[in-house]
Every structure is written in C-alpha cells, then in structure tokens.
N, C-alpha and C positions, 0 to 999 in steps of 0.2 A: 062833215069837213066841211070848214069855212074856211075860204080865203079869203086874202086880202080884197078890200073892195065889195064884199059879200055884206048882205043884211046881217045885224048882229040883234037876232031876237032872245027873248030869256031862254032859260035852259039850262041845261047842263053841256060843260064844256069839260073834256080833258086835254092840257096843255103839255105837250111831251116836253119832260126835263130839260131837253137837249135847245128846244127854244128858248126856254127860258134861261141858260146859261150862255150859249153862243150869241143869241142877238145883240144882245147889251156889248158881249166883247167884240163883236166884229164891228159896233157903230164905235167904239173907242179906239179901234187898231188904225193906227197910221196906214193912208192909202195905199201907202208903197209895199206894207205888209199882206195884201190883199191881191190872191190870185189873179183876180179880175177886178174892176171899180165897179160891175154891176151888181156884184157880190152886195155891196153897202146900200144901195137902190132896194134891192129886195128886202134885207134886215130891216130896212126904216119901216117898207109897209108891213111886215111881221110884227114891228114893235107897236103900230097904233092898233093893231088887232087884238095883241096881246094885253096892251095897256088897259084896252077895254075891258076885256075877259078879267083880269085879276081884281077890278074892281069889285067883283061879283063875292059872293061868300066862299071862304075858302073851307074845302073840306078834305082838304091834308092829300096824301099820294097816295099811289094805286101800284104797287110793286115795284116801288120805286123811280118807274119808269114815267108815269103821267103824272100831272098835279092836277086835282078836281076842283071846278068851281061850278056855283049855279049862280046864275044871271036873272034876276026879277025882267018882269017883263016891262023894262023903262024906255021909254022913246029917247032918252038921251044918249043910250048905251046902242044906239044903231048907227051902223057905219055909214055915211053918205054914200051914194051909189058909184 
C-alpha cells in the first residue's frame, strides 16, 4: 500500500475506482457541502499520488473495483518525502 508522501517506485499499482471517482468530486465540491473541511486536505494529498500513478501504463480494470497501472522506475515519478 502506498500513502500520500510515500516514495513511488516503479511497479504495479491497483487504484480503487472509488478514489478515481470521489477524489476529484471532493476537490470540486463547495466547502459547505463537505462534512469536515479536513476531507478536502486529504483529497488533495491523494490527488497528488493518484495523478502520478495514472501517468503509468493503463492495464484496465480488475473486477470493476480496481484500475491497474504499471509505472516504470522513473525518478520523476517519485513523490517527495
């Protein structure tokens, strides 16, 4: 499992489709629609991580639940600590 702020080496990444759908929706939602303002901060962290992963080679969906990506070992794709 990779969390925001972790290093992102090359390899296979399975992203939950909920992340792909909800993170952009949270970032676009007006603050008054969110139950907790911290939700938007967490979504920003995940968006940084997910935007790096989705630059990889797309290998489709697994059982409609995960989107599979393959990243090459690219120093530009490593998140800052």
